C-alpha positions as CSV (number, residue, x, y, z in Angstrom):
1,X,35.3,-4.2,100.0
2,X,33.0,-7.2,99.5
3,X,30.7,-5.6,102.1
4,X,29.8,-2.8,99.7
5,X,28.6,-5.4,97.2
6,X,26.3,-6.9,99.9
7,X,25.0,-3.6,101.2
8,X,24.6,-1.8,97.9
9,X,24.1,-4.9,95.6
10,X,20.5,-4.1,94.4
11,X,21.5,-0.5,93.7
12,X,24.6,-1.6,91.7
13,X,22.5,-4.0,89.7
14,X,19.9,-1.3,89.0
15,X,22.6,1.1,87.8
16,X,24.2,-1.6,85.6
17,X,20.8,-2.4,84.1
18,X,20.1,1.3,83.3
19,X,23.5,1.8,81.7
20,X,23.3,-1.6,80.0
21,X,20.1,-0.4,78.4
22,X,21.8,2.9,77.4
23,X,24.7,0.9,75.8
24,X,22.2,-1.3,73.9
25,X,20.4,1.9,72.8
26,X,23.7,3.2,71.4
27,X,24.4,-0.1,69.6
28,X,21.0,0.1,67.9
29,X,21.4,3.8,67.0
30,X,24.9,3.3,65.5
31,X,25.3,-0.2,64.3
32,X,21.9,-0.7,62.6
33,X,23.4,1.2,59.6
34,X,25.7,-1.8,59.1
35,X,22.7,-3.8,57.9
36,X,20.4,-1.1,56.5
37,X,22.6,1.8,55.4
38,X,23.3,0.5,51.9
39,X,19.7,-0.6,51.3
40,X,18.5,2.9,52.1
41,X,21.2,4.7,50.2
42,X,20.6,2.7,47.1
43,X,16.9,3.3,47.2
44,X,16.0,-0.4,47.7
45,X,14.3,0.6,51.0
46,X,12.9,3.8,52.5
47,X,14.2,4.8,55.9
48,X,10.9,3.8,57.5
49,X,10.9,0.4,55.8
50,X,14.5,-0.2,56.8
51,X,13.9,0.7,60.4
52,X,10.8,-1.6,60.6
53,X,12.7,-4.5,59.0
54,X,15.8,-3.9,61.2
55,X,13.6,-3.8,64.4
56,X,12.2,-7.2,63.6
57,X,15.5,-8.9,62.7
58,X,17.7,-7.2,65.2
59,X,15.3,-8.0,68.0
60,X,15.0,-11.6,66.7
61,X,18.8,-12.0,66.6
62,X,19.4,-10.4,70.0
63,X,16.6,-12.2,71.8
64,X,16.6,-15.6,70.1
65,X,20.3,-16.0,69.5
66,X,21.9,-13.5,71.9
67,X,23.6,-16.2,74.0
68,X,22.8,-18.3,77.0
69,X,26.1,-17.4,78.7
70,X,28.6,-14.7,77.9
71,X,32.2,-14.1,78.7
72,X,32.6,-12.0,81.9
73,X,35.3,-9.9,80.3
74,X,34.5,-8.9,76.7
75,X,37.0,-10.2,74.2
76,X,39.6,-11.1,77.0
77,X,40.9,-7.6,77.0
78,X,41.6,-7.6,80.8
79,X,42.6,-10.4,83.2
80,X,39.9,-10.8,85.9
81,X,42.5,-12.4,88.2
82,X,43.9,-9.0,89.0
83,X,40.5,-8.1,90.5
84,X,40.2,-11.3,92.7
85,X,41.0,-9.3,95.9
86,X,38.9,-6.3,94.9
87,X,35.8,-7.6,93.1
88,X,34.0,-4.3,94.0
89,X,36.4,-2.4,91.7
90,X,35.5,-4.7,88.8
91,X,31.7,-4.1,89.4
92,X,32.3,-0.3,89.6
93,X,34.4,-0.5,86.5
94,X,31.9,-2.5,84.4
95,X,29.1,0.0,85.4
96,X,31.5,2.9,84.4
97,X,32.3,1.1,81.1
98,X,28.6,0.7,80.2
99,X,27.9,4.4,81.0
100,X,31.0,5.6,79.1
101,X,30.5,3.5,76.0
102,X,26.8,4.2,75.9
103,X,27.2,8.0,76.1
104,X,29.9,7.9,73.5
105,X,27.7,5.9,71.1
106,X,24.7,8.1,71.6
107,X,26.9,11.2,70.9
108,X,28.5,9.7,67.8
109,X,25.1,8.6,66.5
110,X,23.7,12.1,67.0
111,X,26.6,13.4,64.9
112,X,26.0,10.7,62.3
113,X,29.4,9.1,62.9
114,X,29.5,5.3,62.2
115,X,31.9,4.2,65.0
116,X,32.6,0.7,66.4
117,X,30.4,-0.4,69.3
118,X,32.9,-3.1,70.1
119,X,35.8,-0.6,70.3
120,X,33.7,1.7,72.4
121,X,33.2,-0.9,75.2
122,X,36.7,-2.2,74.9
123,X,38.2,1.3,75.3
124,X,36.0,1.8,78.3
125,X,37.1,-1.5,79.9
126,X,40.8,-0.7,79.2
127,X,40.3,2.7,80.9
128,X,38.9,1.6,84.3
129,X,41.2,-1.5,84.4
130,X,44.4,0.6,83.9
131,X,43.3,3.1,86.6
132,X,41.7,0.6,89.0
133,X,44.5,-2.0,89.3
134,X,47.2,-1.0,86.9
135,X,48.2,-1.2,83.2
136,X,49.4,-4.8,83.7
137,X,45.8,-6.0,83.9
138,X,45.3,-5.0,80.2
139,X,46.2,-7.5,77.5
140,X,48.0,-4.9,75.3
141,X,48.7,-7.5,72.6
142,X,45.0,-7.8,71.9
143,X,44.6,-4.0,71.9
144,X,47.3,-3.7,69.3
145,X,45.4,-6.3,67.2
146,X,42.3,-4.1,67.4
147,X,44.2,-1.0,66.4
148,X,45.7,-2.9,63.4
149,X,42.2,-4.0,62.4
150,X,41.3,-0.3,61.8
151,X,43.3,-0.6,58.6
152,X,43.2,-4.3,57.7
153,X,39.4,-5.0,57.8
154,X,38.2,-1.9,55.8
155,X,41.0,-2.7,53.3
156,X,39.9,-6.3,52.8
157,X,36.2,-5.3,52.6
158,X,37.0,-2.5,50.1
159,X,39.0,-4.8,47.9
160,X,36.3,-7.5,47.8
161,X,33.6,-4.8,47.1
162,X,35.7,-3.4,44.3
163,X,36.0,-6.9,42.7
164,X,32.3,-7.7,43.1
165,X,31.3,-4.3,41.6
166,X,33.8,-4.6,38.7
167,X,32.6,-8.1,37.9
168,X,29.0,-6.9,37.7
169,X,30.1,-4.0,35.4
170,X,32.0,-6.3,33.1
171,X,29.5,-9.2,33.0
172,X,26.3,-7.2,33.0
173,X,26.3,-3.4,32.7
174,X,29.0,-2.9,30.1
175,X,27.7,-5.5,27.7
176,X,25.5,-5.0,24.6
177,X,22.5,-6.8,26.2
178,X,22.5,-6.1,30.0
179,X,19.1,-7.7,30.5
180,X,20.0,-11.1,29.0
181,X,23.3,-11.1,30.9
182,X,21.5,-10.1,34.2
183,X,19.2,-13.2,33.7
184,X,22.3,-15.3,33.1
185,X,24.6,-14.1,35.9
186,X,22.5,-12.7,38.7
187,X,21.5,-16.2,39.9
188,X,25.2,-16.8,40.5
189,X,25.4,-13.6,42.6
190,X,22.3,-14.8,44.5
191,X,24.0,-18.2,45.2
192,X,27.1,-16.4,46.4
193,X,25.1,-14.1,48.6
194,X,23.2,-17.1,50.0
195,X,26.5,-18.9,50.7
196,X,28.1,-16.0,52.5
197,X,24.9,-15.0,54.4
198,X,24.3,-18.6,55.5
199,X,27.9,-18.7,56.9
200,X,27.4,-15.4,58.7
201,X,24.1,-16.5,60.3
202,X,25.6,-19.9,61.3
203,X,28.9,-18.6,62.7
204,X,27.6,-15.3,64.2
205,X,24.0,-16.2,65.2
206,X,23.0,-19.8,65.6
207,X,25.9,-20.8,67.9
208,X,24.1,-18.8,70.6
209,X,20.9,-20.9,70.3
210,X,22.7,-24.1,71.2
211,X,23.0,-25.1,67.5
212,X,26.7,-26.0,67.1
213,X,27.9,-27.0,63.7
214,X,31.4,-28.2,62.8
215,X,33.2,-26.2,60.1
216,X,32.5,-28.9,57.6
217,X,28.7,-28.9,58.5
218,X,28.6,-25.1,58.3
219,X,30.1,-25.0,54.9
220,X,27.9,-28.0,53.7
221,X,24.7,-26.2,54.8
222,X,25.9,-22.9,53.2
223,X,26.6,-24.7,49.9
224,X,23.2,-26.3,50.0
225,X,21.5,-23.0,50.6
226,X,23.6,-21.4,47.8
227,X,22.4,-24.1,45.4
228,X,18.7,-23.8,46.4
229,X,18.7,-20.0,46.3
230,X,20.6,-20.0,43.0
231,X,18.0,-22.3,41.4
232,X,15.1,-20.3,42.9
233,X,16.7,-17.1,41.7
234,X,17.0,-18.4,38.1
235,X,13.3,-19.3,38.2
236,X,12.3,-16.0,39.7
237,X,14.3,-13.9,37.3
238,X,13.0,-15.9,34.3
239,X,9.5,-15.0,35.2
240,X,10.1,-11.3,35.5
241,X,8.7,-9.4,32.6
242,X,11.2,-6.8,31.4
243,X,10.5,-4.0,28.9
244,X,12.9,-5.2,26.2
245,X,11.9,-2.4,23.8
246,X,13.3,0.4,26.1
247,X,16.6,2.1,25.8
248,X,19.8,1.1,27.7
249,X,18.8,3.3,30.6
250,X,15.6,1.4,31.0
251,X,17.5,-1.9,30.8
252,X,19.8,-0.7,33.5
253,X,16.9,0.3,35.7
254,X,15.4,-3.2,35.3
255,X,18.6,-4.8,36.3
256,X,18.9,-2.6,39.3
257,X,15.5,-3.8,40.5
258,X,16.7,-7.3,40.6
259,X,19.7,-6.3,42.8
260,X,17.3,-4.3,45.0
261,X,15.5,-7.5,45.9
262,X,18.8,-9.2,46.7
263,X,19.8,-6.2,48.9
264,X,16.7,-6.6,51.1
265,X,17.4,-10.3,51.7
266,X,21.1,-9.6,52.6
267,X,20.1,-6.8,54.9
268,X,17.7,-9.0,56.9
269,X,20.5,-11.6,57.4
270,X,23.0,-9.0,58.4
271,X,20.5,-7.5,60.9
272,X,19.8,-10.9,62.5
273,X,23.6,-11.8,62.7
274,X,24.4,-8.3,64.1
275,X,21.6,-8.5,66.8
276,X,22.8,-11.9,67.9
277,X,26.5,-11.0,68.1
278,X,26.7,-7.3,69.2
279,X,24.1,-7.4,71.9
280,X,26.9,-9.1,74.0
281,X,28.7,-5.7,74.1
282,X,25.8,-4.4,76.3
283,X,24.8,-7.5,78.2
284,X,28.3,-8.9,78.8
285,X,29.4,-6.3,81.4
286,X,25.8,-6.2,82.8
287,X,25.8,-10.0,83.2
288,X,29.2,-9.7,85.0
289,X,27.9,-7.2,87.5
290,X,24.8,-9.3,88.3
291,X,26.8,-12.5,88.7
292,X,29.6,-11.0,90.9
293,X,27.1,-9.2,93.1
294,X,24.9,-12.3,93.5
295,X,27.9,-14.5,94.1
296,X,29.0,-12.2,97.0
297,X,32.2,-11.0,95.2
298,X,33.3,-14.2,93.4
299,X,34.4,-13.6,89.8
300,X,33.4,-16.5,87.5
301,X,34.9,-17.3,84.1
302,X,31.5,-17.2,82.5
303,X,28.4,-15.2,83.5
304,X,25.1,-17.1,83.2
305,X,22.4,-14.7,82.0
306,X,19.5,-13.7,84.3
307,X,16.2,-14.1,82.5
308,X,15.6,-10.3,82.1
309,X,19.0,-9.4,80.6
310,X,18.5,-10.5,77.0
311,X,15.1,-8.8,76.6
312,X,16.6,-5.6,78.1
313,X,19.4,-5.7,75.5
314,X,17.0,-6.5,72.6
315,X,14.6,-3.7,73.5
316,X,17.4,-1.3,73.9
317,X,18.8,-2.0,70.5
318,X,15.3,-1.6,68.9
319,X,14.7,1.7,70.8
320,X,18.0,3.1,69.6
321,X,17.6,2.3,66.0
322,X,14.0,3.6,66.0
323,X,14.9,6.9,67.7
324,X,18.4,7.7,66.4
325,X,19.2,5.1,63.7
326,X,18.3,7.5,60.8
327,X,21.4,9.6,61.2
328,X,24.1,7.0,60.7
329,X,22.1,5.2,58.0
330,X,22.2,8.5,56.1
331,X,25.9,8.9,56.5
332,X,26.8,5.4,55.3
333,X,24.0,5.1,52.7
334,X,24.0,8.6,51.1
335,X,26.9,10.8,52.2
336,X,30.1,8.7,51.4
337,X,29.3,8.0,47.7
338,X,26.3,7.6,45.5
339,X,24.9,4.1,45.7
340,X,22.6,2.1,43.4
341,X,21.2,-1.3,44.3
342,X,24.0,-3.1,42.4
343,X,26.7,-1.0,44.2
344,X,25.0,-1.4,47.6
345,X,24.8,-5.2,47.0
346,X,28.5,-5.3,46.2
347,X,29.3,-3.4,49.5
348,X,26.9,-5.5,51.6
349,X,28.2,-8.8,50.2
350,X,31.8,-7.7,50.6
351,X,31.2,-6.8,54.3
352,X,29.6,-10.1,55.0
353,X,32.5,-11.9,53.2
354,X,35.0,-10.1,55.4
355,X,33.0,-11.0,58.5
356,X,33.3,-14.7,57.5
357,X,37.0,-14.4,56.8
358,X,37.6,-12.7,60.2
359,X,35.5,-15.3,62.0
360,X,37.6,-18.0,60.5
361,X,41.0,-16.4,61.2
362,X,40.3,-14.9,64.6
363,X,40.9,-11.4,63.3
364,X,39.4,-8.7,65.6
365,X,36.8,-7.0,63.5
366,X,34.4,-4.0,63.6
367,X,31.4,-4.6,61.4
368,X,31.0,-0.8,61.1
369,X,34.5,-0.3,59.8
370,X,34.1,-3.3,57.5
371,X,31.0,-1.9,55.8
372,X,32.4,1.6,55.5
373,X,35.5,0.1,53.9
374,X,33.2,-1.8,51.4
375,X,31.3,1.3,50.5
376,X,34.6,3.1,50.0
377,X,35.7,0.2,47.7
378,X,32.6,0.6,45.6
379,X,33.2,4.4,45.4
380,X,36.9,3.9,44.4
381,X,35.8,1.7,41.5
382,X,34.3,4.8,40.0
383,X,37.3,7.0,40.8
384,X,38.3,9.1,43.8
385,X,36.0,11.9,42.7
386,X,33.0,9.7,43.5
387,X,33.9,9.8,47.2
388,X,32.9,12.6,49.6
389,X,36.4,13.0,51.1
390,X,35.2,15.4,53.8
391,X,32.8,12.7,55.2
392,X,35.4,10.0,54.9
393,X,37.9,12.2,56.9
394,X,35.3,12.7,59.7
395,X,34.6,9.0,59.8
396,X,38.3,8.1,60.1
397,X,38.8,10.7,62.9
398,X,35.8,9.2,64.8
399,X,37.4,5.7,64.5
400,X,40.7,6.9,65.9
401,X,39.1,8.8,68.9
402,X,36.6,6.1,69.8
403,X,39.0,3.9,71.9
404,X,40.5,6.8,73.9
405,X,37.1,8.6,74.3
406,X,35.7,5.4,75.8
407,X,38.7,5.0,78.0
408,X,38.7,8.7,79.2
409,X,34.9,8.7,80.0
410,X,35.3,5.4,81.8
411,X,38.1,6.6,84.0
412,X,36.1,9.7,84.9
413,X,33.0,7.7,85.9
414,X,35.0,5.0,87.6
415,X,36.7,7.7,89.8
416,X,33.4,9.2,90.7
417,X,31.7,5.9,91.5
418,X,34.7,4.7,93.6
419,X,34.7,8.0,95.5
420,X,30.9,7.8,96.2
421,X,31.2,4.1,97.4
422,X,34.4,4.7,99.5
């Protein structure tokens, strides 16, 4: 039915653009908490400050580093060869997937559930492919890897967060002179944060701008940044005037102020990397629709981006986080466990470290699940009683139902659109 693509092409592109914007809106509303939730929960930033900072860095990441080209089929979950004879079904399916994933993300954000935007769109793509051409079009091995990541990535992030938090306790907070030890050891944490954040930005962001670094160059740049930030941090902390006559509580408060500064920097890096990486969840299917329609039904391996697609995705992300972002930020930052700047820093750094590990090993990853796992790890370090288990249960349930919810909604919308276009 290539004729349908010719006759209704402009309408199909308009529908894809509208639902692509909805998907980007949902990404902003839900995933912004990955970068800002711990900063708000720990008191390092107010909700208003976090949203303003996230708007700047998420938009910059999405618009400046969102990618010149994007894979037609997100993450290789389905084989486009199965749609070669029926490209119209692929177009209807991608439109259905954007609408399904976008609605699910907006609903989850309204409820304050931190779900995976990547899993939402993947579930939606699986749904229409299985119904449109058959289950053999789905790469079930990759789907199994994604399901496995629900356990693996939060566990890795939680373990790393536990270690970072415990090291800060032993080296700084549980010592006789926490202020002196903070001056001694915090520059090392700053250097470690600079190393990890540099790697995240290089591997998840700058590759889209056309800056391609080899693994050796990426690590070399990260080590250089770590050294510079560590030295700068030592000078900065040395100049801070602490009230040395206060009691231990005052000393702890002073140490937490130093970690609060660190948190803001890591949050900005995570927001930029997230904007550059996850905007593809919205613009990938949209770019596929535009390319297939304009090519008269031919399905390319890569979809070059029309000039208006990236700005649409970037504006959608910013609108979502400004209007609905507060709800998921509150869940991650305040409702799972009580966070201080040092605990929030441990969680943020652990999440970034896990992203780097996953990028290097090809492990399918959800940044949302990674950060939640890291926050749980920090909470567990203080004992199970420090966790709000009711909130944790709701989050886990939302993770499990995201894939099937995306698939079910996608099947519904695909069936409706196919019926209308028949």
